[in-house]
Structures are given as structure tokens and as C-alpha cells.
CHARMM internal coordinates of N, CA and C (Angstrom, degrees):
IC EDIT
DIST 1 N 1 CA 1.4365
DIST 1 CA 1 C 1.5207
ANGL 1 N 1 CA 1 C 101.69
DIST 1 C 2 N 1.3721
ANGL 1 CA 1 C 2 N 125.96
DIHE 1 N 1 CA 1 C 2 N -33.20
DIST 2 N 2 CA 1.3919
ANGL 1 C 2 N 2 CA 126.04
DIHE 1 CA 1 C 2 N 2 CA -177.99
DIST 2 CA 2 C 1.5664
ANGL 2 N 2 CA 2 C 109.63
DIHE 1 C 2 N 2 CA 2 C -68.62
DIST 2 C 3 N 1.3036
ANGL 2 CA 2 C 3 N 121.51
DIHE 2 N 2 CA 2 C 3 N -43.41
DIST 3 N 3 CA 1.3606
ANGL 2 C 3 N 3 CA 123.32
DIHE 2 CA 2 C 3 N 3 CA -173.60
DIST 3 CA 3 C 1.5554
ANGL 3 N 3 CA 3 C 119.39
DIHE 2 C 3 N 3 CA 3 C -108.56
DIST 3 C 4 N 1.2720
ANGL 3 CA 3 C 4 N 112.66
DIHE 3 N 3 CA 3 C 4 N 0.73
DIST 4 N 4 CA 1.5303
ANGL 3 C 4 N 4 CA 121.80
DIHE 3 CA 3 C 4 N 4 CA -174.56
DIST 4 CA 4 C 1.3926
ANGL 4 N 4 CA 4 C 111.87
DIHE 3 C 4 N 4 CA 4 C 71.17
DIST 4 C 5 N 1.2468
ANGL 4 CA 4 C 5 N 119.44
DIHE 4 N 4 CA 4 C 5 N -152.40
DIST 5 N 5 CA 1.4796
ANGL 4 C 5 N 5 CA 123.78
DIHE 4 CA 4 C 5 N 5 CA -177.30
DIST 5 CA 5 C 1.5887
ANGL 5 N 5 CA 5 C 108.39
DIHE 4 C 5 N 5 CA 5 C -102.32
DIST 5 C 6 N 1.3603
ANGL 5 CA 5 C 6 N 119.13
DIHE 5 N 5 CA 5 C 6 N 129.10
DIST 6 N 6 CA 1.4798
ANGL 5 C 6 N 6 CA 120.66
DIHE 5 CA 5 C 6 N 6 CA -179.67
DIST 6 CA 6 C 1.4963
ANGL 6 N 6 CA 6 C 101.36
DIHE 5 C 6 N 6 CA 6 C -125.19
DIST 6 C 7 N 1.3029
ANGL 6 CA 6 C 7 N 111.20
DIHE 6 N 6 CA 6 C 7 N 154.62
DIST 7 N 7 CA 1.4902
ANGL 6 C 7 N 7 CA 122.78
DIHE 6 CA 6 C 7 N 7 CA -177.10
DIST 7 CA 7 C 1.5364
ANGL 7 N 7 CA 7 C 116.44
DIHE 6 C 7 N 7 CA 7 C -68.85
DIST 7 C 8 N 1.2926
ANGL 7 CA 7 C 8 N 119.62
DIHE 7 N 7 CA 7 C 8 N -12.51
DIST 8 N 8 CA 1.4667
ANGL 7 C 8 N 8 CA 120.51
DIHE 7 CA 7 C 8 N 8 CA -174.56
DIST 8 CA 8 C 1.3229
ANGL 8 N 8 CA 8 C 115.60
DIHE 7 C 8 N 8 CA 8 C 56.36
DIST 8 C 9 N 1.3673
ANGL 8 CA 8 C 9 N 122.60
DIHE 8 N 8 CA 8 C 9 N -122.54
DIST 9 N 9 CA 1.4675
ANGL 8 C 9 N 9 CA 124.79
DIHE 8 CA 8 C 9 N 9 CA -179.40
DIST 9 CA 9 C 1.4862
ANGL 9 N 9 CA 9 C 113.84
DIHE 8 C 9 N 9 CA 9 C -82.58
DIST 9 C 10 N 1.4643
ANGL 9 CA 9 C 10 N 119.12
DIHE 9 N 9 CA 9 C 10 N -4.35
DIST 10 N 10 CA 1.4404
ANGL 9 C 10 N 10 CA 121.86
DIHE 9 CA 9 C 10 N 10 CA 179.52
DIST 10 CA 10 C 1.5171
ANGL 10 N 10 CA 10 C 108.72
DIHE 9 C 10 N 10 CA 10 C -99.40
DIST 10 C 11 N 1.3555
ANGL 10 CA 10 C 11 N 114.83
DIHE 10 N 10 CA 10 C 11 N -179.13
DIST 11 N 11 CA 1.4491
ANGL 10 C 11 N 11 CA 117.32
DIHE 10 CA 10 C 11 N 11 CA -175.28
DIST 11 CA 11 C 1.4486
ANGL 11 N 11 CA 11 C 109.68
DIHE 10 C 11 N 11 CA 11 C -98.15
DIST 11 C 12 N 1.3646
ANGL 11 CA 11 C 12 N 117.86
DIHE 11 N 11 CA 11 C 12 N -13.33
DIST 12 N 12 CA 1.4090
ANGL 11 C 12 N 12 CA 120.40
DIHE 11 CA 11 C 12 N 12 CA -174.64
DIST 12 CA 12 C 1.6135
ANGL 12 N 12 CA 12 C 108.39
DIHE 11 C 12 N 12 CA 12 C -138.56
DIST 12 C 13 N 1.3337
ANGL 12 CA 12 C 13 N 119.39
DIHE 12 N 12 CA 12 C 13 N 155.35
DIST 13 N 13 CA 1.5039
ANGL 12 C 13 N 13 CA 119.41
DIHE 12 CA 12 C 13 N 13 CA 164.17
DIST 13 CA 13 C 1.5634
ANGL 13 N 13 CA 13 C 106.39
DIHE 12 C 13 N 13 CA 13 C -83.75
DIST 13 C 14 N 1.3763
ANGL 13 CA 13 C 14 N 113.69
DIHE 13 N 13 CA 13 C 14 N 137.45
DIST 14 N 14 CA 1.3877
ANGL 13 C 14 N 14 CA 121.59
DIHE 13 CA 13 C 14 N 14 CA 179.49
DIST 14 CA 14 C 1.5247
ANGL 14 N 14 CA 14 C 108.89
DIHE 13 C 14 N 14 CA 14 C -96.02
DIST 14 C 15 N 1.3989
ANGL 14 CA 14 C 15 N 111.53
DIHE 14 N 14 CA 14 C 15 N 132.63
DIST 15 N 15 CA 1.5796
ANGL 14 C 15 N 15 CA 115.76
DIHE 14 CA 14 C 15 N 15 CA 178.95
DIST 15 CA 15 C 1.4763
ANGL 15 N 15 CA 15 C 106.69
DIHE 14 C 15 N 15 CA 15 C -132.87
DIST 15 C 16 N 1.2834
ANGL 15 CA 15 C 16 N 118.26
DIHE 15 N 15 CA 15 C 16 N 163.92
DIST 16 N 16 CA 1.3881
ANGL 15 C 16 N 16 CA 122.99
DIHE 15 CA 15 C 16 N 16 CA 166.25
DIST 16 CA 16 C 1.5167
ANGL 16 N 16 CA 16 C 112.47
DIHE 15 C 16 N 16 CA 16 C -128.44
DIST 16 C 17 N 1.3343
ANGL 16 CA 16 C 17 N 118.09
DIHE 16 N 16 CA 16 C 17 N 155.87
DIST 17 N 17 CA 1.3415
ANGL 16 C 17 N 17 CA 124.88
DIHE 16 CA 16 C 17 N 17 CA -169.00
DIST 17 CA 17 C 1.5458
ANGL 17 N 17 CA 17 C 115.47
DIHE 16 C 17 N 17 CA 17 C -65.01
DIST 17 C 18 N 1.2750
ANGL 17 CA 17 C 18 N 113.12
DIHE 17 N 17 CA 17 C 18 N -32.36
DIST 18 N 18 CA 1.5470
ANGL 17 C 18 N 18 CA 118.01
DIHE 17 CA 17 C 18 N 18 CA 178.54
DIST 18 CA 18 C 1.5545
ANGL 18 N 18 CA 18 C 109.72
DIHE 17 C 18 N 18 CA 18 C -142.76
DIST 18 C 19 N 1.3140
ANGL 18 CA 18 C 19 N 112.96
DIHE 18 N 18 CA 18 C 19 N 164.04
DIST 19 N 19 CA 1.4759
ANGL 18 C 19 N 19 CA 120.04
DIHE 18 CA 18 C 19 N 19 CA 178.34
DIST 19 CA 19 C 1.5689
ANGL 19 N 19 CA 19 C 113.73
DIHE 18 C 19 N 19 CA 19 C -74.77
DIST 19 C 20 N 1.3512
ANGL 19 CA 19 C 20 N 111.15
DIHE 19 N 19 CA 19 C 20 N -12.15
DIST 20 N 20 CA 1.5327
ANGL 19 C 20 N 20 CA 115.39
DIHE 19 CA 19 C 20 N 20 CA 177.10
DIST 20 CA 20 C 1.5464
ANGL 20 N 20 CA 20 C 110.17
DIHE 19 C 20 N 20 CA 20 C -90.49
DIST 20 C 21 N 1.2757
ANGL 20 CA 20 C 21 N 120.15
DIHE 20 N 20 CA 20 C 21 N -0.66
DIST 21 N 21 CA 1.4740
ANGL 20 C 21 N 21 CA 121.57
DIHE 20 CA 20 C 21 N 21 CA -177.00
DIST 21 CA 21 C 1.5569
ANGL 21 N 21 CA 21 C 112.14
DIHE 20 C 21 N 21 CA 21 C -65.22
DIST 21 C 22 N 1.2396
ANGL 21 CA 21 C 22 N 117.66
DIHE 21 N 21 CA 21 C 22 N 134.94
DIST 22 N 22 CA 1.4249
ANGL 21 C 22 N 22 CA 120.16
DIHE 21 CA 21 C 22 N 22 CA 176.90
DIST 22 CA 22 C 1.5876
ANGL 22 N 22 CA 22 C 116.40
DIHE 21 C 22 N 22 CA 22 C -77.89
DIST 22 C 23 N 1.2672
ANGL 22 CA 22 C 23 N 110.58
DIHE 22 N 22 CA 22 C 23 N -2.85
DIST 23 N 23 CA 1.4783
ANGL 22 C 23 N 23 CA 117.26
DIHE 22 CA 22 C 23 N 23 CA 178.42
DIST 23 CA 23 C 1.5157
ANGL 23 N 23 CA 23 C 109.59
DIHE 22 C 23 N 23 CA 23 C -76.39
DIST 23 C 24 N 1.3032
ANGL 23 CA 23 C 24 N 118.22
DIHE 23 N 23 CA 23 C 24 N 142.68
DIST 24 N 24 CA 1.4893
ANGL 23 C 24 N 24 CA 125.60
DIHE 23 CA 23 C 24 N 24 CA 169.82
DIST 24 CA 24 C 1.5668
ANGL 24 N 24 CA 24 C 113.10
DIHE 23 C 24 N 24 CA 24 C 60.53
DIST 24 C 25 N 1.2984
ANGL 24 CA 24 C 25 N 120.54
DIHE 24 N 24 CA 24 C 25 N 29.93
DIST 25 N 25 CA 1.4191
ANGL 24 C 25 N 25 CA 122.94
DIHE 24 CA 24 C 25 N 25 CA -176.95
DIST 25 CA 25 C 1.5723
ANGL 25 N 25 CA 25 C 106.95
DIHE 24 C 25 N 25 CA 25 C -74.88
DIST 25 C 26 N 1.3763
ANGL 25 CA 25 C 26 N 117.01
DIHE 25 N 25 CA 25 C 26 N 139.01
DIST 26 N 26 CA 1.4780
ANGL 25 C 26 N 26 CA 126.65
DIHE 25 CA 25 C 26 N 26 CA -178.44
DIST 26 CA 26 C 1.5076
ANGL 26 N 26 CA 26 C 105.17
DIHE 25 C 26 N 26 CA 26 C -128.18
DIST 26 C 27 N 1.3062
ANGL 26 CA 26 C 27 N 124.33
DIHE 26 N 26 CA 26 C 27 N 162.94
DIST 27 N 27 CA 1.4204
ANGL 26 C 27 N 27 CA 128.25
DIHE 26 CA 26 C 27 N 27 CA 177.07
DIST 27 CA 27 C 1.5490
ANGL 27 N 27 CA 27 C 109.89
DIHE 26 C 27 N 27 CA 27 C -67.68
DIST 27 C 28 N 1.2797
ANGL 27 CA 27 C 28 N 116.78
DIHE 27 N 27 CA 27 C 28 N -47.38
DIST 28 N 28 CA 1.4799
ANGL 27 C 28 N 28 CA 118.52
DIHE 27 CA 27 C 28 N 28 CA 178.55
DIST 28 CA 28 C 1.5842
ANGL 28 N 28 CA 28 C 105.45
DIHE 27 C 28 N 28 CA 28 C -112.39
DIST 28 C 29 N 1.2832
ANGL 28 CA 28 C 29 N 113.80
DIHE 28 N 28 CA 28 C 29 N 126.65
DIST 29 N 29 CA 1.5182
ANGL 28 C 29 N 29 CA 120.02
DIHE 28 CA 28 C 29 N 29 CA -174.80
DIST 29 CA 29 C 1.4543
ANGL 29 N 29 CA 29 C 112.22
DIHE 28 C 29 N 29 CA 29 C -135.34
DIST 29 C 30 N 1.2292
ANGL 29 CA 29 C 30 N 114.75
DIHE 29 N 29 CA 29 C 30 N 146.02
DIST 30 N 30 CA 1.5569
ANGL 29 C 30 N 30 CA 121.02
DIHE 29 CA 29 C 30 N 30 CA 170.45
DIST 30 CA 30 C 1.5349
ANGL 30 N 30 CA 30 C 102.56
DIHE 29 C 30 N 30 CA 30 C -117.22
DIST 30 C 31 N 1.3179
ANGL 30 CA 30 C 31 N 113.53
DIHE 30 N 30 CA 30 C 31 N 115.38
DIST 31 N 31 CA 1.4851
ANGL 30 C 31 N 31 CA 115.11
DIHE 30 CA 30 C 31 N 31 CA 174.03
DIST 31 CA 31 C 1.4663
ANGL 31 N 31 CA 31 C 113.77
DIHE 30 C 31 N 31 CA 31 C -83.52
DIST 31 C 32 N 1.2761
ANGL 31 CA 31 C 32 N 117.96
DIHE 31 N 31 CA 31 C 32 N 130.14
DIST 32 N 32 CA 1.4777
ANGL 31 C 32 N 32 CA 125.44
DIHE 31 CA 31 C 32 N 32 CA 179.96
DIST 32 CA 32 C 1.5319
ANGL 32 N 32 CA 32 C 109.28
DIHE 31 C 32 N 32 CA 32 C -115.64
DIST 32 C 33 N 1.3054
ANGL 32 CA 32 C 33 N 114.56
DIHE 32 N 32 CA 32 C 33 N 134.26
DIST 33 N 33 CA 1.4377
ANGL 32 C 33 N 33 CA 116.59
DIHE 32 CA 32 C 33 N 33 CA 172.73
DIST 33 CA 33 C 1.5946
ANGL 33 N 33 CA 33 C 104.39
DIHE 32 C 33 N 33 CA 33 C -94.95
DIST 33 C 34 N 1.2095
ANGL 33 CA 33 C 34 N 117.61
DIHE 33 N 33 CA 33 C 34 N 135.80
DIST 34 N 34 CA 1.4835
ANGL 33 C 34 N 34 CA 124.72
DIHE 33 CA 33 C 34 N 34 CA -169.89
DIST 34 CA 34 C 1.5207
ANGL 34 N 34 CA 34 C 104.34
DIHE 33 C 34 N 34 CA 34 C -125.23
DIST 34 C 35 N 1.3151
ANGL 34 CA 34 C 35 N 118.53
DIHE 34 N 34 CA 34 C 35 N 122.57
DIST 35 N 35 CA 1.4583
ANGL 34 C 35 N 35 CA 124.10
DIHE 34 CA 34 C 35 N 35 CA 171.61
DIST 35 CA 35 C 1.6334
ANGL 35 N 35 CA 35 C 104.39
DIHE 34 C 35 N 35 CA 35 C -82.86
DIST 35 C 36 N 1.2931
ANGL 35 CA 35 C 36 N 116.02
DIHE 35 N 35 CA 35 C 36 N 117.88
DIST 36 N 36 CA 1.4796
ANGL 35 C 36 N 36 CA 116.48
DIHE 35 CA 35 C 36 N 36 CA -174.36
DIST 36 CA 36 C 1.6163
ANGL 36 N 36 CA 36 C 108.77
DIHE 35 C 36 N 36 CA 36 C -84.43
DIST 36 C 37 N 1.1998
ANGL 36 CA 36 C 37 N 121.42
DIHE 36 N 36 CA 36 C 37 N 4.78
DIST 37 N 37 CA 1.4561
ANGL 36 C 37 N 37 CA 123.00
DIHE 36 CA 36 C 37 N 37 CA 172.36
DIST 37 CA 37 C 1.6266
ANGL 37 N 37 CA 37 C 113.15
DIHE 36 C 37 N 37 CA 37 C -48.34
DIST 37 C 38 N 1.3102
ANGL 37 CA 37 C 38 N 113.14
DIHE 37 N 37 CA 37 C 38 N 123.55
DIST 38 N 38 CA 1.5232
ANGL 37 C 38 N 38 CA 114.17
DIHE 37 CA 37 C 38 N 38 CA -176.65
DIST 38 CA 38 C 1.5077
ANGL 38 N 38 CA 38 C 117.45
DIHE 37 C 38 N 38 CA 38 C 76.49
DIST 38 C 39 N 1.2628
ANGL 38 CA 38 C 39 N 119.08
DIHE 38 N 38 CA 38 C 39 N -3.21
DIST 39 N 39 CA 1.4689
ANGL 38 C 39 N 39 CA 117.51
DIHE 38 CA 38 C 39 N 39 CA -179.04
DIST 39 CA 39 C 1.5410
ANGL 39 N 39 CA 39 C 106.79
DIHE 38 C 39 N 39 CA 39 C -100.90
DIST 39 C 40 N 1.2825
ANGL 39 CA 39 C 40 N 117.94
DIHE 39 N 39 CA 39 C 40 N 146.41
DIST 40 N 40 CA 1.3741
ANGL 39 C 40 N 40 CA 124.61
DIHE 39 CA 39 C 40 N 40 CA 171.07
DIST 40 CA 40 C 1.5223
ANGL 40 N 40 CA 40 C 113.62
DIHE 39 C 40 N 40 CA 40 C -91.26
DIST 40 C 41 N 1.3154
ANGL 40 CA 40 C 41 N 117.52
DIHE 40 N 40 CA 40 C 41 N 100.92
DIST 41 N 41 CA 1.4484
ANGL 40 C 41 N 41 CA 118.88
DIHE 40 CA 40 C 41 N 41 CA -167.57
DIST 41 CA 41 C 1.5833
ANGL 41 N 41 CA 41 C 107.86
DIHE 40 C 41 N 41 CA 41 C -113.02
DIST 41 C 42 N 1.2983
ANGL 41 CA 41 C 42 N 114.60
DIHE 41 N 41 CA 41 C 42 N 135.32
DIST 42 N 42 CA 1.5347
ANGL 41 C 42 N 42 CA 116.83
DIHE 41 CA 41 C 42 N 42 CA -177.10
DIST 42 CA 42 C 1.5330
ANGL 42 N 42 CA 42 C 105.26
DIHE 41 C 42 N 42 CA 42 C -125.95
DIST 42 C 43 N 1.2748
ANGL 42 CA 42 C 43 N 113.35
DIHE 42 N 42 CA 42 C 43 N 151.61
DIST 43 N 43 CA 1.5593
ANGL 42 C 43 N 43 CA 120.25
DIHE 42 CA 42 C 43 N 43 CA -179.55
DIST 43 CA 43 C 1.5873
ANGL 43 N 43 CA 43 C 107.77
DIHE 42 C 43 N 43 CA 43 C -100.93
DIST 43 C 44 N 1.2472
ANGL 43 CA 43 C 44 N 112.31
DIHE 43 N 43 CA 43 C 44 N 116.49
DIST 44 N 44 CA 1.6182
ANGL 43 C 44 N 44 CA 116.89
DIHE 43 CA 43 C 44 N 44 CA 173.89
DIST 44 CA 44 C 1.5295
ANGL 44 N 44 CA 44 C 105.85
DIHE 43 C 44 N 44 CA 44 C -68.93
DIST 44 C 45 N 1.3017
ANGL 44 CA 44 C 45 N 114.50
DIHE 44 N 44 CA 44 C 45 N 160.76
DIST 45 N 45 CA 1.5398
ANGL 44 C 45 N 45 CA 120.61
DIHE 44 CA 44 C 45 N 45 CA -178.95
DIST 45 CA 45 C 1.5949
ANGL 45 N 45 CA 45 C 108.01
DIHE 44 C 45 N 45 CA 45 C -62.18
DIST 45 C 46 N 1.3310
ANGL 45 CA 45 C 46 N 120.87
DIHE 45 N 45 CA 45 C 46 N -20.35
DIST 46 N 46 CA 1.4078
ANGL 45 C 46 N 46 CA 115.57
DIHE 45 CA 45 C 46 N 46 CA -176.71
DIST 46 CA 46 C 1.5402
ANGL 46 N 46 CA 46 C 108.10
DIHE 45 C 46 N 46 CA 46 C -96.16
DIST 46 C 47 N 1.3523
ANGL 46 CA 46 C 47 N 125.80
DIHE 46 N 46 CA 46 C 47 N 9.63
DIST 47 N 47 CA 1.3475
ANGL 46 C 47 N 47 CA 131.94
DIHE 46 CA 46 C 47 N 47 CA 170.40
DIST 47 CA 47 C 1.4688
ANGL 47 N 47 CA 47 C 112.97
DIHE 46 C 47 N 47 CA 47 C 95.64
DIST 47 C 48 N 1.2624
ANGL 47 CA 47 C 48 N 121.85
DIHE 47 N 47 CA 47 C 48 N -5.46
DIST 48 N 48 CA 1.4819
ANGL 47 C 48 N 48 CA 129.51
DIHE 47 CA 47 C 48 N 48 CA 171.66
DIST 48 CA 48 C 1.4911
ANGL 48 N 48 CA 48 C 110.29
DIHE 47 C 48 N 48 CA 48 C -63.12
DIST 48 C 49 N 1.2967
ANGL 48 CA 48 C 49 N 119.74
DIHE 48 N 48 CA 48 C 49 N 137.82
DIST 49 N 49 CA 1.4929
ANGL 48 C 49 N 49 CA 130.93
DIHE 48 CA 48 C 49 N 49 CA -178.51
DIST 49 CA 49 C 1.4956
ANGL 49 N 49 CA 49 C 104.83
DIHE 48 C 49 N 49 CA 49 C -92.25
DIST 49 C 50 N 1.2632
ANGL 49 CA 49 C 50 N 122.61
DIHE 49 N 49 CA 49 C 50 N 129.47
DIST 50 N 50 CA 1.4595
ANGL 49 C 50 N 50 CA 122.53
DIHE 49 CA 49 C 50 N 50 CA -177.96
DIST 50 CA 50 C 1.6002
ANGL 50 N 50 CA 50 C 108.18
DIHE 49 C 50 N 50 CA 50 C -125.63
DIST 50 C 51 N 1.3814
ANGL 50 CA 50 C 51 N 109.07
DIHE 50 N 50 CA 50 C 51 N 140.71
DIST 51 N 51 CA 1.5297
ANGL 50 C 51 N 51 CA 115.72
DIHE 50 CA 50 C 51 N 51 CA 172.74
DIST 51 CA 51 C 1.5117
ANGL 51 N 51 CA 51 C 103.12
DIHE 50 C 51 N 51 CA 51 C -148.48
DIST 51 C 52 N 1.3866
ANGL 51 CA 51 C 52 N 115.98
DIHE 51 N 51 CA 51 C 52 N 156.82
DIST 52 N 52 CA 1.5271
ANGL 51 C 52 N 52 CA 119.38
DIHE 51 CA 51 C 52 N 52 CA 179.57
DIST 52 CA 52 C 1.4624
ANGL 52 N 52 CA 52 C 113.22
DIHE 51 C 52 N 52 CA 52 C -61.69
DIST 52 C 53 N 1.4160
ANGL 52 CA 52 C 53 N 117.57
DIHE 52 N 52 CA 52 C 53 N -41.40
DIST 53 N 53 CA 1.5352
ANGL 52 C 53 N 53 CA 121.85
DIHE 52 CA 52 C 53 N 53 CA -175.34
DIST 53 CA 53 C 1.4449
ANGL 53 N 53 CA 53 C 101.44
DIHE 52 C 53 N 53 CA 53 C -164.54
DIST 53 C 54 N 1.3262
ANGL 53 CA 53 C 54 N 114.58
DIHE 53 N 53 CA 53 C 54 N 167.44
DIST 54 N 54 CA 1.4545
ANGL 53 C 54 N 54 CA 122.61
DIHE 53 CA 53 C 54 N 54 CA 174.41
DIST 54 CA 54 C 1.5454
ANGL 54 N 54 CA 54 C 106.78
DIHE 53 C 54 N 54 CA 54 C -132.25
DIST 54 C 55 N 1.3076
ANGL 54 CA 54 C 55 N 120.38
DIHE 54 N 54 CA 54 C 55 N 114.13
DIST 55 N 55 CA 1.3954
ANGL 54 C 55 N 55 CA 125.13
DIHE 54 CA 54 C 55 N 55 CA 177.07
DIST 55 CA 55 C 1.4774
ANGL 55 N 55 CA 55 C 115.70
DIHE 54 C 55 N 55 CA 55 C -65.25
DIST 55 C 56 N 1.3590
ANGL 55 CA 55 C 56 N 117.83
DIHE 55 N 55 CA 55 C 56 N 155.83
DIST 56 N 56 CA 1.4431
ANGL 55 C 56 N 56 CA 115.53
DIHE 55 CA 55 C 56 N 56 CA -175.63
DIST 56 CA 56 C 1.5757
ANGL 56 N 56 CA 56 C 111.48
DIHE 55 C 56 N 56 CA 56 C -59.68
DIST 56 C 57 N 1.3621
ANGL 56 CA 56 C 57 N 112.32
DIHE 56 N 56 CA 56 C 57 N -31.62
DIST 57 N 57 CA 1.5290
ANGL 56 C 57 N 57 CA 112.47
DIHE 56 CA 56 C 57 N 57 CA -176.04
DIST 57 CA 57 C 1.4733
ANGL 57 N 57 CA 57 C 114.15
DIHE 56 C 57 N 57 CA 57 C -69.67
DIST 57 C 58 N 1.3835
ANGL 57 CA 57 C 58 N 119.43
DIHE 57 N 57 CA 57 C 58 N -8.06
DIST 58 N 58 CA 1.4390
ANGL 57 C 58 N 58 CA 123.02
DIHE 57 CA 57 C 58 N 58 CA 176.14
DIST 58 CA 58 C 1.4441
ANGL 58 N 58 CA 58 C 115.26
DIHE 57 C 58 N 58 CA 58 C -93.81
DIST 58 C 59 N 1.5173
ANGL 58 CA 58 C 59 N 118.09
DIHE 58 N 58 CA 58 C 59 N -9.46
DIST 59 N 59 CA 1.3996
ANGL 58 C 59 N 59 CA 123.87
DIHE 58 CA 58 C 59 N 59 CA 178.57
DIST 59 CA 59 C 1.5577
ANGL 59 N 59 CA 59 C 105.03
DIHE 58 C 59 N 59 CA 59 C -83.54
DIST 59 C 60 N 1.2928
ANGL 59 CA 59 C 60 N 118.03
DIHE 59 N 59 CA 59 C 60 N 115.67
DIST 60 N 60 CA 1.5253
ANGL 59 C 60 N 60 CA 118.94
DIHE 59 CA 59 C 60 N 60 CA -173.77
DIST 60 CA 60 C 1.5649
ANGL 60 N 60 CA 60 C 109.99
DIHE 59 C 60 N 60 CA 60 C -99.96
DIST 60 C 61 N 1.3928
ANGL 60 CA 60 C 61 N 116.64
DIHE 60 N 60 CA 60 C 61 N -24.43
DIST 61 N 61 CA 1.4168
ANGL 60 C 61 N 61 CA 117.77
DIHE 60 CA 60 C 61 N 61 CA -170.83
DIST 61 CA 61 C 1.6019
ANGL 61 N 61 CA 61 C 108.63
DIHE 60 C 61 N 61 CA 61 C -160.49
DIST 61 C 62 N 1.3189
ANGL 61 CA 61 C 62 N 111.96
DIHE 61 N 61 CA 61 C 62 N 142.08
DIST 62 N 62 CA 1.4634
ANGL 61 C 62 N 62 CA 119.57
DIHE 61 CA 61 C 62 N 62 CA 172.75
DIST 62 CA 62 C 1.4787
ANGL 62 N 62 CA 62 C 114.58
DIHE 61 C 62 N 62 CA 62 C -120.77
DIST 62 C 63 N 1.2920
ANGL 62 CA 62 C 63 N 118.01
DIHE 62 N 62 CA 62 C 63 N 149.95
DIST 63 N 63 CA 1.4772
ANGL 62 C 63 N 63 CA 122.82
DIHE 62 CA 62 C 63 N 63 CA -175.40
DIST 63 CA 63 C 1.5044
ANGL 63 N 63 CA 63 C 105.61
DIHE 62 C 63 N 63 CA 63 C -154.13
DIST 63 C 64 N 1.4035
ANGL 63 CA 63 C 64 N 112.82
DIHE 63 N 63 CA 63 C 64 N 112.52
DIST 64 N 64 CA 1.5219
ANGL 63 C 64 N 64 CA 112.68
DIHE 63 CA 63 C 64 N 64 CA 177.43
DIST 64 CA 64 C 1.4043
ANGL 64 N 64 CA 64 C 107.46
DIHE 63 C 64 N 64 CA 64 C -82.97
DIST 64 C 65 N 1.3972
ANGL 64 CA 64 C 65 N 117.70
DIHE 64 N 64 CA 64 C 65 N 135.59
DIST 65 N 65 CA 1.4276
ANGL 64 C 65 N 65 CA 123.82
DIHE 64 CA 64 C 65 N 65 CA 171.91
DIST 65 CA 65 C 1.5831
ANGL 65 N 65 CA 65 C 110.16
DIHE 64 C 65 N 65 CA 65 C -121.43
DIST 65 C 66 N 1.2689
ANGL 65 CA 65 C 66 N 113.84
DIHE 65 N 65 CA 65 C 66 N 129.48
DIST 66 N 66 CA 1.5118
ANGL 65 C 66 N 66 CA 116.15
DIHE 65 CA 65 C 66 N 66 CA -177.16
DIST 66 CA 66 C 1.5844
ANGL 66 N 66 CA 66 C 108.45
DIHE 65 C 66 N 66 CA 66 C -114.25
END
COOR INIT
IC SEED 1 N 1 CA 1 C
IC BUILD
């Protein structure tokens, strides 16, 4: 929450349009609601949404899922 979402070793942060999306599923997940205002978001051919980073001000809700 201090730095927002950063791409780590990748070039972009990977997002999906809804929490019900089958893309990018992991065993332990934290669902984040992201306000896309001011972000440049692109859709990859596989349906994943890509952006360079997500600042903390664009993270509007977190929900831990186990």
C-alpha cells in the first residue's frame, strides 16, 4: 500500500477485469480493486490488462482470498 503495484521483474503490472476472471489464478490471492483513472491500460492478446504501475491512490479496495 505504500508504493502501489510495481511490475517487479516484468515490464508491466498484470491485471484482470474482474475477480471472477480465470486469468492469472493463484492459490493465495489478494484481490485489489483498482481505479483506472489516469492509468494507461492496454489489453494483451490473451485478455490480461497491462499498465506500467498502479500508484497507491488508485487502489480503492483490498480483499484477501485464501
